[in-house]
N, C-alpha and C positions, 0 to 999 in steps of 0.2 A: 340502681344496682343491677349489674350484669350477673345473670344466673348461668352456670355452667355445669352440666352433667359430666362428671369426671369418671370415665369408665375404666375398668381394670385396676382399680386402686389398690395399692399395697401399703403396708404400714410405713415403709420408708418414703413414700411419696408424700404422704399427707403433711408432715410438719412444714416443710418448705413452701408448699402451695398454700396452706393456711396463712402462713406468715405473709407472703407476698400479696395474696389475695385481700387480706384484711386492710393492707396499706392502700388499696385502690378500689374499695368498694365492690369487690368481685366475690360472689358467694359460689363456693364449689359444693356440688352435691356429690359426695364420694360414693362410688358403687363398686362393689367387688366383681360384679359380673362384666364380662367382655361385651362390647357393642357388636350386635349382629341383628339379623331380621327378627329374631325372637325378643331382643331386649331394647330395641330402638324406642318403644313406647315410653320408656323411662325418661326420655328426654323431651317429653311433650310439652312442658311449660317452660323450657330453657331457651336462652338466647344463643347458646354455643355448646359444643361438645369437645371434650378433651379426651384424646385417644392415644393408644400406645401401639406397639408393633404387631400385636396379635389380635387387635380388634378388626373386624371384618367390615370395612366401609365400602360395601359394593354399591352398584347402581340402584338397587332395590332399596338399601338402607338410606342412601342419599335422597331418594325420592320421598321416602317417608319423613326424613328429617325436614325436608323442603316444605312438605305439607303442614308439618307442626310449626313452621315459622322459624326454624333454627337457621341462623345466619352464618354461622361459622364453624368450621372443623378445625380444631387446634391440635396438631400432632405434638406430642412432647418427645419426639425423636427427630433424627435426621432423615432416616429412610421413610418413604411414602408408597412402597409398593402394595400396601394393604388398602390403599384409598384409590378409588376410581376417579382420578383428577378430571378425566374427560367428562365423565357423567355429572360432576360437580360444577362444571363451568357454566356460567350464567345463572346458577342457582344458589350455590353456597360457596363462600370463600374458603380456601384451604390455606393453612399456614404451618410451618414447621420449625424446628430448631435446628439450623444448619450445623452449628458448632457449639457444644456444651462443655466438653472437655476432651479434646482429641488426645491429650496426654493419657487420660484414663484408659482408653481403648488400646492406644499404642503401647502403653506399659503393660497391660494385661496380656497382649500378644507376646510380648518378650517373656513375661512371667510364665506363660503356658510353654513357650519354646524351651526355656532353661530348666523348667520342672521336668519335661520329657527327656531332654537329651543328657541331663544329669541324674535322672532316675530318683529326683528328690521325693516324689510321692511314695515311691517304693521304700526308700530309706526311712521315711517318716513312719510308715506302718510297721517296719521291722523293729525300729528302736523302741517303739511303744510296747513291744513284746519282749524287750531286752535282747533282741537278736542284733548283734553288732557285726555280723559278717558282711563282707564287702562283694561276696560272690554274686555275679549277675548285675552289679550296679555300675559297670564301666560305661562311661559315656564318651563324648567326643567334643573337642574344642570347637567353639564358634569361630574364633579367630582364623582368618583365611578362607573360610567357607563362602560360597556364592549363594546369596539370598535373592530370590526373584520376587519382586514386590508388584502385585497386580493392583493398580489404582493409586495414583499419586495426588490425591487430595490432601487435606490438612493431616488426617489421621496416617495415611500412608508415608507422607513425607517426614512426620515425627518418628514413625517407626524406622524409617530409612536412617534418620540421625542416630537413633539408638543403636542400630546395626553397625553403623560406621564407628561408633565408640567401641565396639567389640572388635574392630579390625576386620569386619566382613567386607567382601566384595559385593556390591549392589548393582543388579540389573532390574530394569523396570518395564512394564507395559502399561500403557493407558491410551485409549482412543483419542484422548484430548491431552497431549503432552503439555507439561507445564513449561511455558516459554522462559528461556534463560535461566533454567534451574540448575544446569550442569549435571543433570541426571543422565544416565546412560540407558537410553530407551532401546528396546529390541522388539522383534516380532514376538507374538505369544508363543508360537512353536519353538522359537529359539530360547525363549525364557524356560519353557518346560524341559528342554533338552539339557540346559546348562546348569540348572539350579540345584543345589544340595537342599535348600529349603525354600518353600514357596509360601508367601503369606498374602492373604486376600484382604483387600481393603477397598472393594468396588461396590457400588450400589447395585441392587437387583433390578434389571430391566429384562425385556424379551431377548435382548441380545446377549446378556450375561448369564441368563439362567442355564444351569448345568454347563458352564465354561469348563469346569473339571468334570469330565465324563470319561468313559472307558478309553476312547481314542487319545484324550490328553494324557491320561495316566500311562498309557502304553508308550508315550513319547518321553516320559520322564526318566530320570536316573533311577537305577535300583537303589532302594533305601531312602528316597526323598522323604523329607519331613513336611507336612502340609499344615498350615495354621490358618484357621478361619475365624475371625472375630467380626466379620461383616454381616452377611446374610446367608442363611442355611442352604437356600436353593441354588447358590452359586455352584455347589457341588452335588453331583448325582451320588446320593448316599449308597445306593446299591453298587455302583461302580466302585465307590471308595472301599466298600467292604470286601469286594472281590479283589481289589488291588492289595488290601492288607493280607487277605488269606494267600494270595499268590506270592507273598513277600516282595512285591515290587515296592509298596509304600512302607518306609521304615517306621514311621510314626504319624499320627494325626492328632492335632490339638484343636479342639472344637469348642468354641463358646456359643455357637448357633447350629441349628440342625434343620433340615428341610421340613420336617413335620412337627415342629416344636410347639405349635399354637396350643394344643391341649395337654401339654406336658410341662414345659418350662414355666417358671415362676410358681409352680404348685408343689405341695408337699404330698408326694404319693408314696412315702416310705412304708405305709401300712397296706399298700395296694399291690396287686399283680399289674405289672406294665404291659398294656396291650400291644404296644409298639414293639414287634419282634426285631425289627431292624436296629432300632435304637438299642435294644437289650444286648443284641449281638455285638454292636459297636463298643458299648461300655464294657462288655466282658473281654475284649481283646486287651492283652497286656501292654500294647503299645498305642493305646488311645486314651486321651485325657478329654473329658466332657465337663465343662462348666456351664451352667444354665443361663446364659445370655447376661452375664454379670460384668462384662468388660466395662461398661458405663458406670458401675456402681461405686462411686466415691462421693464423699461429702460435697467436694467442689462441684462435681458434675450435677448432682441433685439440686444444688442451690442455683446453678446456672440454668438448669432446665427450667425450673420453676420461675425464675426471674424473666427469661426470654419469653416463656409461654405467656406470662401475664402481660408483658409488654406488647406481644403480638395481639392479644385479645384487645387491649387498650387501643392499639393503633387502629384496628379494624373498626371499632366502634366510636372513634373520635369523628370530628366534623368531616374531614375529607376521605376517611376510611382506607388510607395509604398504609401498607405494611410491607417493609423491606424483605420480609421472609415469606411472602405469599407464594403459593405454587399456582401457576396459571396455565390453562391449555390454550389460551387464545392464539398464541403464535407457535404453539408446538414445541417451544423450547423448555417449558415448565420452570426450570431454574435459571437457564442462561440469560434470559431476557431481563432480569431484575435490575441490572444497571442502566438498561435503556428505558425503564418504566417511568413515566412521568405522571401516570394517572392510575386509578383503580382499573383492574382488569375488566371489570364489567359493573 
């Protein structure tokens, strides 16, 4: 039996993982706490750990896991910016779920956009109080508007297809353009200058951190709508707030936030929120915040559990090969997986 310490477990995680784990003799130890230097000891007698986006898998944590004999870090997400992959190389294998339901995230991005530009959230609150006035609810058509999509992986390209269905003009930026895609790629500065709406679908790296900053916002159209369902730190939250206050940004639709780790996924309704910046963003009438829920569909949860379990099984089989391994050996981390013919180490 493979024992797995499952950190940051939520009620919606458990059924799918229990079901898939039972089929393959994998025992999950569900822990509500996040993985960090203070909680790493909970994995002491386990073969693997399963982590999510707000677990802190830094070099210190990895060294401790290695000393405990943990052989695998299994991310149940596509992003891995919270794991020091370089520190793990040669010690603990790291795997992720590159695609669980790109439709879920892309559809949520469009849901946020439509809610914002058609004032659906405001209308919902009004009608519950029997206020049927239309004053202040005027929106705008998406048809004919230019949307700038940053990141043209699977989620980005599905979002592009949705936008085309609305009759929008699509321009794109990606440092690794999709070959033969027929997409209209432009420089990032041009995308900022031309877009009525900007949607982020990019991973968080040292190069993409704060790609939306004060300078980028200055280069955007007045009234631009920004949608982020990717990673919070792609946007400098302070600069975003200033852009909103200056009436430069027309609206912001955020499913992620730069400092979300101690806030999102938790019920803080009976507490005073200590994050003043997030409080101020939420207080803005043209900001919609959801708490990293874009992935949260039944299909996605099942796919995440199934892929994670298969990743674990692959790493513990005879040759230990896993197609979803993240490896630092060649420095490409993800890009080398098609060339890989053996374990990374």
